[in-house]
C-alpha positions in Angstrom: -15.5 8.2 127.6 -15.9 9.4 123.9 -14.0 7.2 121.4 -11.9 9.1 118.7 -14.2 7.8 115.9 -17.2 9.0 117.8 -15.7 12.7 117.9 -15.5 12.5 114.3 -19.2 11.9 113.8 -20.1 14.9 115.8 -22.3 17.2 113.8 -22.2 21.2 113.7 -24.3 23.6 112.0 -22.1 25.9 109.6 -23.0 28.5 107.1 -19.7 28.8 105.1 -16.4 27.3 104.7 -14.1 30.1 103.3 -11.0 29.3 101.5 -8.2 31.5 100.8 -8.9 33.5 103.9 -6.1 35.9 104.8 -7.6 37.9 107.8 -8.4 35.2 110.2 -4.8 34.3 111.5 -1.3 33.9 109.9 -0.8 32.9 106.2 -3.4 31.6 103.8 -6.2 29.8 105.8 -9.5 28.0 105.3 -12.2 29.5 107.9 -15.2 27.2 109.0 -17.9 29.6 110.1 -20.5 28.2 112.4 -23.9 29.4 113.2 -25.2 30.8 116.5 -23.9 33.8 118.5 -24.7 35.1 122.1 -24.1 38.6 121.1 -25.9 41.1 119.0 -23.4 43.5 118.0 -24.9 46.6 116.0 -22.0 46.3 113.4 -22.0 42.5 112.9 -20.8 41.8 109.3 -21.9 38.2 109.6 -25.7 38.6 110.4 -26.5 35.0 108.9 -24.2 33.6 111.7 -26.3 35.0 114.7 -29.2 32.5 114.5 -28.4 28.8 115.6 -30.8 27.3 113.0 -31.1 27.1 109.4 -32.4 30.3 107.6 -33.1 31.4 104.1 -32.0 34.4 102.2 -34.4 36.1 99.7 -33.3 38.1 96.6 -36.5 40.1 95.5 -35.0 40.9 92.1 -34.4 37.5 91.2 -38.1 36.5 91.9 -40.2 35.8 88.9 -43.4 35.1 90.6 -43.8 31.4 89.9 -45.3 31.0 93.4 -43.5 27.4 93.7 -42.2 28.4 97.1 -45.9 29.2 98.3 -46.8 25.7 97.3 -43.8 23.9 98.8 -43.8 25.6 102.5 -46.4 24.2 104.6 -46.1 26.9 107.3 -47.3 29.9 105.3 -43.8 31.7 105.1 -44.4 32.8 101.6 -47.7 34.5 100.7 -49.3 36.8 98.5 -51.5 39.4 100.2 -54.8 40.9 99.0 -52.9 43.6 97.0 -51.0 41.0 95.2 -47.8 41.7 96.9 -45.2 39.2 97.8 -45.0 39.0 101.7 -42.5 36.9 103.5 -43.2 36.0 107.2 -39.8 34.7 108.5 -41.0 34.1 111.9 -43.0 31.1 110.7 -40.1 29.3 109.1 -39.3 25.9 110.7 -35.9 25.7 108.8 -36.9 23.1 106.4 -35.8 24.8 103.5 -38.4 23.3 101.1 -38.8 26.8 99.3 -35.0 27.0 98.5 -35.0 23.4 96.7 -38.1 24.5 94.4 -36.9 27.9 93.6 -35.1 27.3 90.2 -34.9 31.3 89.7 -32.4 31.1 92.7 -34.2 33.8 94.6 -34.1 31.8 97.7 -30.8 30.7 99.4 -30.4 28.0 102.1 -28.3 29.6 104.8 -26.7 26.8 107.2 -26.0 23.2 106.8 -25.1 20.4 108.9 -21.7 18.6 108.6 -19.7 16.2 110.8 -16.2 16.9 112.3 -14.7 14.4 109.7 -16.5 16.1 106.8 -15.3 19.5 107.9 -11.7 18.2 108.4 -11.8 16.7 105.0 -12.9 20.0 103.2 -9.9 21.9 104.9 -7.5 19.2 104.3 -7.9 20.1 100.4 -6.0 23.4 101.0 -3.0 21.7 102.7 -0.4 22.8 99.9 -1.5 26.5 100.5 -1.1 26.1 104.3 2.5 24.8 103.9 3.6 27.3 101.3 2.2 30.4 103.5 2.5 29.3 107.0 -1.3 29.3 107.2 -4.0 26.8 108.4 -7.4 26.4 109.7 -9.6 28.8 111.7 -13.1 28.1 113.2 -15.2 31.1 113.8 -18.8 32.2 113.4 -21.0 33.5 115.0 -19.4 32.2 118.1 -17.9 28.5 117.7 -18.2 27.8 121.4 -22.0 27.9 121.1 -21.1 24.3 119.6 -18.3 23.6 122.0 -18.1 20.0 121.6 -17.9 20.2 117.8 -15.4 23.0 117.9 -13.1 21.3 120.4 -13.1 17.9 118.4 -12.5 19.8 115.0 -9.6 21.6 116.4 -8.0 18.3 117.8 -8.4 16.5 114.7 -6.8 19.4 112.7 -3.9 19.3 114.9 -3.7 15.7 114.8 -3.1 16.0 111.2 -0.5 18.6 111.5 -2.6 21.5 110.7 -2.1 25.0 112.4 -5.5 25.3 114.1 -7.0 28.8 115.4 -10.3 29.6 117.0 -12.0 33.1 116.9 -14.0 33.8 119.8 -16.1 36.6 121.4 -15.2 35.1 124.8 -18.7 35.2 126.0 -18.8 31.6 126.9 -18.4 29.2 130.0 -14.8 29.0 130.9 -14.6 25.1 130.5 -15.9 25.5 127.0 -13.1 28.1 126.2 -10.4 26.1 128.1 -10.9 22.9 126.2 -11.1 24.4 122.9 -8.1 26.6 123.7 -6.0 23.4 124.7 -6.4 22.1 121.2 -5.7 25.4 119.4 -2.3 26.8 118.2 -3.8 30.3 118.3 -6.7 32.0 120.0 -8.2 35.1 118.2 -10.0 37.0 121.0 -12.4 39.7 120.5 -12.3 42.8 122.8 -14.9 45.2 121.7 -15.7 47.7 124.6 -14.0 48.1 128.1 -17.0 49.8 129.8 -19.5 47.1 130.7 -22.6 49.4 130.3 -21.5 50.6 126.9 -20.5 46.9 125.9 -24.1 45.8 126.7 -25.5 48.7 124.7 -23.5 47.8 121.8 -23.5 44.0 121.9 -26.5 43.0 124.1 -24.3 41.6 126.9 -22.1 42.9 129.7 -18.3 42.3 129.5 -17.6 40.8 132.8 -17.4 37.2 131.8 -15.4 38.2 128.6 -12.6 40.0 130.6 -12.4 37.3 133.1 -12.2 34.7 130.5 -9.4 36.6 128.7 -7.4 36.8 132.0 -7.9 33.2 132.7 -6.8 32.2 129.2 -3.7 34.5 129.5 -2.6 32.9 132.7 -3.2 29.3 131.5 -0.1 27.3 131.2 0.8 25.6 128.2 -1.6 27.8 125.9 -0.9 28.7 122.3 -0.5 32.0 120.9 -3.1 34.9 121.6 -4.0 37.5 119.6 -6.6 40.4 120.4 -8.9 41.5 117.9 -10.2 45.0 118.2 -13.2 45.8 115.8 -12.6 49.5 115.5 -16.2 51.0 114.8 -16.6 54.8 114.2 -18.5 56.6 117.1 -19.1 53.1 118.8 -15.8 52.3 120.5 -13.2 54.3 118.7 -12.9 56.7 121.5 -9.5 57.3 123.4 -11.0 56.5 126.7 -11.8 53.0 125.3 -8.6 52.0 123.7 -6.7 53.5 126.7 -8.7 51.4 129.0 -7.9 48.5 126.8 -4.3 49.1 127.0 -4.2 49.4 130.8 -6.2 46.1 131.0 -3.9 44.3 128.6 -0.7 45.6 130.3 -2.0 44.5 133.6 -2.4 41.0 132.3 1.2 40.9 130.6 3.1 42.8 133.0 5.4 45.9 132.1 7.8 43.8 130.2 6.2 40.7 128.6 8.7 38.2 127.0 6.5 38.5 123.8 4.3 41.8 123.2 0.8 40.7 122.9 -0.6 41.4 119.3 -3.6 43.5 119.1 -5.4 43.6 115.7 -7.4 46.7 115.1 -10.1 45.9 112.5 -11.7 49.0 110.9 -15.4 49.0 110.4 -16.5 48.4 106.8 -19.9 48.4 105.0 -19.5 45.1 103.1 -22.1 43.2 105.3 -25.2 45.5 104.5 -26.4 43.4 101.5 -26.6 40.3 103.9 -29.1 42.2 106.0 -31.3 42.8 103.1 -31.5 39.2 102.0 -32.4 38.2 105.5 -35.2 40.8 105.6 -33.4 42.6 108.7 -32.8 46.4 109.1 -29.3 47.5 109.4 -28.9 49.8 112.4 -25.6 51.4 111.2 -26.6 52.1 107.4 -25.1 55.6 107.4 -22.1 55.1 109.4 -18.8 55.5 107.6 -15.6 53.7 108.1 -13.0 55.3 110.6 -10.6 57.7 109.3 -6.8 56.3 108.7 -5.5 59.1 111.3 -8.1 57.9 114.0 -6.9 54.3 113.7 -3.3 55.2 113.8 -3.7 57.2 116.8 -5.4 54.2 118.6 -2.6 52.1 117.4 0.1 54.3 119.0 -1.7 54.4 122.1 -1.8 50.9 122.5 1.9 50.5 121.6 2.7 52.8 124.5 1.3 50.1 126.6 3.9 47.7 125.6 1.4 46.0 123.0 1.9 45.0 119.3 -0.8 46.7 117.3 -1.5 46.0 113.8 -3.9 47.8 111.6 -6.2 45.4 109.5 -7.2 45.9 105.9 
């Protein structure tokens, strides 16, 4: 049996600890973002979270051509070709980040670092006064935090033991035991629900949705669970069609019954273009470069439809 002190030494791979977060649960929160995700959503605004290994970002406009990175990397990631052009072979990277260490022009950025559960808890503890003043707390997100299930469960348990409101954001595509264990240690589960048609879900995210829907149904029926909020990323032309949000409404009403004691909250999160620069620094194409955010009237129509199913819709900023 794992001792409490051992759980504190579990190591996770994170890429950011974001303070003063106001979109990942109630109040002012600190969000711990872990690396690794089983989905490949076309609109992903955290592409640095997809890979489960350490990466680097490259900012060509900062590069001064000193070639220190070429000398530091033994794997030939950074080269100058026969035409004198800088070329980056990211597929050769072994996550050692030696190039970042020698780049004094800050044209290279390390993406990902290890930390223990105790170290993560110590970081979020610093913001306790903000949580207490606002009714906030701590959220663990990603990527998909259940890709690092033991770390996530231990982190949530430690936070709750210290009286911190603890939340997890999940895409739901994970083995049920991992989700059930983490949810048992969480005051709130933020559960993403993207597309109700399985074939369309696979086209948009890379995976079918049967496991996600089954996990959501099991989670809702779990005795003693904490609060549950549904998060619906609302993407123009992708999943904003009436047939999708009406199917979502029917599915959620079937879970809750026609007159639930508390209406299930659904957060509609409109698509934005703020993540495009992240793709550039990772050297990846962005599939939705010309996609525009949805019109307010379109979002409101979806919210009204979901309210008609006895749900509690909220439109995010």
